[in-house]
C-alpha positions in Angstrom: -43.9 -4.1 193.4 -41.6 -2.5 195.9 -42.2 1.2 196.7 -38.8 2.3 195.3 -39.5 0.5 192.0 -42.9 2.1 191.8 -41.3 5.6 192.2 -38.8 4.8 189.4 -41.7 3.7 187.0 -43.6 6.9 187.9 -40.7 9.1 187.2 -40.1 7.4 183.8 -43.7 7.8 182.9 -43.6 11.5 183.8 -40.5 12.0 181.7 -42.0 10.2 178.8 -45.2 12.2 178.9 -43.3 15.4 179.3 -41.2 14.5 176.3 -44.3 13.8 174.2 -45.8 17.1 175.3 -42.6 19.0 174.6 -42.3 17.3 171.2 -45.9 18.2 170.3 -45.3 21.8 171.4 -42.2 22.1 169.3 -43.9 20.5 166.3 -46.8 22.9 166.6 -44.4 25.8 166.8 -42.5 24.6 163.8 -45.8 24.3 161.9 -46.8 27.7 162.9 -43.5 29.1 161.8 -43.7 27.3 158.5 -47.3 28.7 158.0 -45.8 32.2 158.7 -43.1 31.6 156.1 -45.0 29.9 153.2 -48.5 30.8 152.2 -50.5 28.2 150.3 -47.6 27.3 148.1 -47.0 31.0 147.2 -44.2 33.3 147.9 -42.2 33.0 151.1 -43.4 35.6 153.6 -42.1 36.4 157.1 -43.0 39.0 159.7 -40.5 41.8 160.1 -39.7 45.5 159.9 -40.7 47.4 156.7 -39.2 50.9 156.3 -40.4 53.2 153.5 -37.8 54.9 151.4 -35.2 52.2 151.9 -33.0 52.4 148.7 -33.1 49.2 146.6 -36.3 47.9 148.2 -39.9 47.7 146.8 -42.9 47.9 149.0 -46.3 46.6 147.9 -49.6 45.0 149.0 -49.0 41.2 149.4 -51.8 39.2 147.8 -50.7 35.7 148.7 -53.2 33.7 150.7 -52.2 33.3 154.3 -51.8 35.3 157.5 -50.0 38.2 155.7 -52.5 38.8 152.9 -53.1 42.5 152.2 -50.2 43.5 154.4 -47.6 46.0 153.2 -44.6 43.9 152.3 -41.0 44.5 151.2 -38.5 42.7 148.9 -35.2 43.7 147.4 -35.7 45.2 144.0 -32.8 43.1 142.8 -34.7 39.9 143.9 -38.4 40.6 143.5 -39.3 36.9 143.6 -37.3 36.4 146.8 -38.5 36.1 150.4 -40.9 38.8 151.6 -41.0 40.8 154.8 -44.5 41.6 156.0 -45.2 44.6 158.1 -48.6 43.8 159.7 -50.2 47.0 158.2 -53.0 46.2 155.8 -53.9 48.4 152.8 -56.2 48.1 149.8 -54.4 50.8 147.9 -50.9 52.2 148.7 -48.2 54.4 147.4 -45.1 56.1 149.0 -42.3 58.5 148.2 -39.5 60.0 150.3 -40.5 58.0 153.4 -44.2 59.0 153.4 -46.9 56.5 152.7 -50.6 56.8 152.0 -52.7 53.6 152.8 -56.3 53.2 151.9 -57.9 50.8 154.3 -61.1 48.9 154.9 -62.7 49.6 158.4 -64.9 46.9 159.9 -67.3 48.2 162.5 -70.0 46.8 164.7 -72.8 48.5 162.8 -71.3 49.2 159.3 -68.1 48.9 157.4 -66.3 51.7 155.7 -62.9 53.0 154.4 -60.3 55.4 155.5 -57.1 57.0 154.2 -54.1 56.8 156.6 -50.9 58.8 156.2 -47.9 56.8 157.4 -44.3 57.8 158.3 -41.3 55.8 157.2 -41.8 53.2 159.9 -45.5 52.8 159.0 -46.7 54.7 162.1 -50.0 56.5 161.6 -49.7 60.3 161.2 -53.2 61.2 160.2 -56.4 59.5 159.1 -59.5 60.6 157.1 -62.8 58.9 156.5 -63.4 58.1 152.9 -66.7 58.6 151.0 -66.4 55.5 148.9 -64.4 52.4 147.8 -60.6 53.0 147.4 -59.4 53.3 143.8 -56.1 55.2 143.5 -53.4 56.7 145.8 -50.3 58.7 145.2 -47.6 60.6 147.1 -45.8 63.6 145.6 -42.0 63.6 145.2 -40.6 64.8 148.6 -43.4 63.1 150.5 -45.2 66.4 151.6 -48.4 66.0 149.6 -50.7 63.0 149.0 -53.8 62.2 146.9 -56.4 59.5 146.8 -59.4 58.6 144.7 -62.5 56.6 145.7 -65.5 55.3 143.8 -68.8 56.8 145.1 -72.5 56.4 144.4 -75.4 58.8 144.6 -74.5 61.3 141.9 -77.6 61.9 139.9 -75.7 62.4 136.6 -73.9 59.1 136.9 -76.8 56.8 136.0 -75.4 53.3 135.7 -71.8 54.4 135.4 -69.3 55.2 138.2 -68.5 58.4 139.9 -65.3 59.4 141.7 -64.0 61.7 144.4 -60.4 62.7 144.4 -58.7 64.5 147.3 -55.3 66.2 147.8 -53.8 66.7 151.2 -50.9 69.0 152.0 -49.2 67.6 155.0 -47.3 70.8 155.8 -50.3 73.1 156.1 -53.0 70.5 156.8 -55.0 71.8 153.8 -57.4 69.2 152.4 -59.0 69.7 149.0 -61.7 67.2 149.4 -62.9 67.1 145.8 -60.9 68.3 142.7 -64.3 68.8 141.0 -64.3 72.2 142.7 -61.3 73.3 140.6 -62.0 75.3 137.5 -61.7 73.1 134.4 -60.4 74.5 131.1 -61.1 72.7 127.8 -59.7 74.1 124.5 -58.6 77.2 126.4 -62.0 78.0 127.8 -63.5 77.4 131.2 -65.9 74.4 130.9 -68.6 73.9 133.5 -70.4 70.6 133.6 -72.4 68.6 136.2 -70.9 65.3 135.1 -67.3 66.3 135.8 -65.2 63.5 137.3 -61.5 63.6 138.3 -59.3 60.7 139.2 -55.8 59.2 139.0 -53.6 62.0 140.3 -49.8 61.8 139.5 -47.6 64.5 140.9 -45.0 66.6 139.2 -44.2 68.5 142.4 -46.0 69.7 145.5 -48.1 72.2 143.6 -48.6 70.7 140.1 -50.0 67.4 139.0 -51.6 65.5 136.2 -54.9 63.6 136.4 -57.8 62.4 134.3 -61.0 64.4 133.8 -64.1 62.8 132.4 -67.0 64.8 131.0 -69.5 64.4 128.2 -68.4 60.8 127.6 -64.7 61.7 126.9 -61.6 61.6 129.1 -58.9 64.2 129.1 -55.4 64.4 130.5 -55.2 67.6 132.6 -52.4 69.5 134.3 -53.5 70.7 137.7 -52.3 73.7 139.7 -53.2 73.6 143.4 -52.5 77.2 144.1 -54.6 78.4 141.2 -57.3 75.7 141.7 -57.3 74.9 137.9 -57.3 71.8 135.7 -56.2 72.4 132.0 -56.9 69.8 129.4 -53.8 68.7 127.3 -54.8 65.5 125.5 -57.9 63.2 125.0 -58.4 59.5 125.8 -56.1 59.4 128.8 -57.0 57.5 132.0 -54.9 56.9 135.2 -51.8 58.8 134.2 -48.4 58.1 135.7 -45.6 60.7 135.3 -42.1 59.5 134.5 -39.3 60.3 136.9 -37.9 63.0 134.6 -41.3 64.6 134.2 -41.3 64.3 130.3 -43.7 61.4 129.7 -47.0 60.0 131.1 -47.9 56.3 131.0 -51.6 55.7 130.9 -54.4 53.4 129.9 -56.1 54.2 126.6 -59.4 53.0 125.1 -58.6 51.5 121.8 -60.9 51.0 118.8 -62.2 47.5 118.2 -61.5 46.3 121.7 -64.2 44.6 123.8 -66.2 46.9 126.0 -65.3 44.6 128.9 -61.5 44.9 128.2 -61.1 48.3 126.4 -57.7 49.6 127.7 -54.2 49.2 126.5 -51.0 50.7 128.0 -49.5 53.7 126.2 -46.9 56.4 126.9 -47.4 60.1 125.9 -44.5 62.4 125.3 -45.6 65.7 127.0 -43.5 67.9 124.7 -44.7 66.5 121.4 -47.9 64.8 122.5 -46.8 61.8 120.5 -48.3 58.5 121.7 -46.4 55.2 121.9 -48.1 51.9 122.4 -46.2 49.5 124.7 -45.6 45.9 123.9 -48.3 44.9 126.4 -51.4 44.0 124.4 -53.6 42.8 127.2 -56.3 44.9 128.9 -54.7 47.1 131.6 -57.1 48.4 134.3 -54.4 49.9 136.6 -52.5 53.1 137.2 -49.0 52.0 136.2 -45.9 53.0 138.1 -42.4 53.7 136.8 -39.8 51.3 138.1 -37.1 53.6 136.7 -36.9 56.0 133.7 -37.4 53.2 131.2 -39.6 50.6 132.7 -43.3 50.4 133.7 -44.9 48.1 136.3 -48.6 47.3 136.4 -51.0 44.7 137.6 -52.9 41.9 135.8 -55.2 39.3 137.2 -53.4 36.2 138.6 -53.9 33.1 140.7 -53.9 35.2 143.9 -56.0 38.1 142.5 -53.1 40.2 141.1 -49.6 39.8 139.7 -47.2 42.6 138.8 -45.8 42.7 135.3 -43.2 44.9 133.7 -42.7 46.2 130.1 -40.3 48.8 128.5 -41.9 52.3 128.2 -40.6 52.9 124.6 -42.6 50.2 122.9 -39.8 47.7 122.6 -39.3 44.3 124.3 -42.1 42.2 125.7 -44.1 41.9 129.0 -42.5 40.0 131.8 -43.8 38.8 135.2 -42.1 40.8 137.9 -43.9 39.5 141.1 -46.8 37.1 141.6 -49.4 37.8 144.3 -48.6 41.5 144.5 -50.4 44.9 144.0 -49.8 48.6 144.4 -46.0 48.8 144.3 -43.7 51.7 145.2 -40.0 51.6 144.3 -37.0 53.4 145.9 -34.1 53.0 143.5 -30.5 53.0 144.7 -29.0 56.4 143.9 -25.6 56.2 142.4 -23.1 59.0 142.2 
C-alpha cells in the first residue's frame, strides 16, 4: 500500500472512531437528560428555578423516585399534573407564605445523623438554621412570612411511656425570638389554668404573627387551643382536634378527628370546625387521614394519602359536599399561592 493511500485510510479510521465516540457521548447526554426529565415512569421533573410566593404556582416536596426525590418542586396550580420544576433543595417537611419558607431537613454526618430547621427566602436561599431535637413532623409559616413554627417527635420523656412526645417551636424572624417549646406556655382548660407533666403541643396554624391555633394533648385527650405569643398562653376551645389548619378567612379549622368505631391503626377522619358556632362538619373523605391538611383556597382542602411513591395529594370540598379527587401523585407538604384578582 502506497504511503498516500495509508494516510487516507488512517484519516478515515480516525473520523469513523471520532464519530462513534461523539455519537456515544450524545447518546449518553440524551439518556442523562431523559433521566432528569422522567423519573421511573412518574411525573416529568426538570431542574430549574423555584421561587416562593409566585402567584398561581404550588410548591411541594417531590416524592417521585429519581434524582429529584425530596426536592422542593413547583408546578402551575392550573396544571398540577404537568411538568415539575425541581429546585435542588431537599426537605422532609415544608411550608411557605409570603415568600418565606421553612424546610425541615435530614442532616447526614460522619458520626451521627440528625435534623435541622432551615428558614428560606423566596429564592430558597438559607436565612437561618436551627438544630432539631427529634424527627420532623409539622411546619408552618404565618401569613406575612415573619413568623414560623415547627414540630418534631422526640423520645426520652418519662411520662410518654410507649406513646410519642413532641416539641413545638415558634420563631419570630423580626426579633430573633425563639420559643423552643410551647409546653412552657400556660394552658387553660375550662377557664382554669391546668398544669400537667404529660402536656404535648403540636400542629401550629397561624391566624397572624401573634395568634395561632394548635393541638394540646393531656390526660389522654386532645384539645384545639388558641395561642397568644405575647401572653404566653394556650386556651382550650374544643376537644378531639388534631393537626388543625386555619382557613384563609380565619373562620374555620380543618383537622383530623378520632372517630368511634374506627380501627386503632386508622382512627382519623377529616373534619372542619366552624370557630364561631363550634359546629363540626365531616368531609366526604372517609379514609384515614394522618396529615395536617392545607387550604388550597377558601373552599377546598388538600391532604396526603399513601401512594405508589410514598405519598399522593388529594383534595376534597371543605363543606362536606362532593367527593375526594387526586390532585397530584408523588407529592407531599404543599404550599399554594393563589392568583389574586381585583
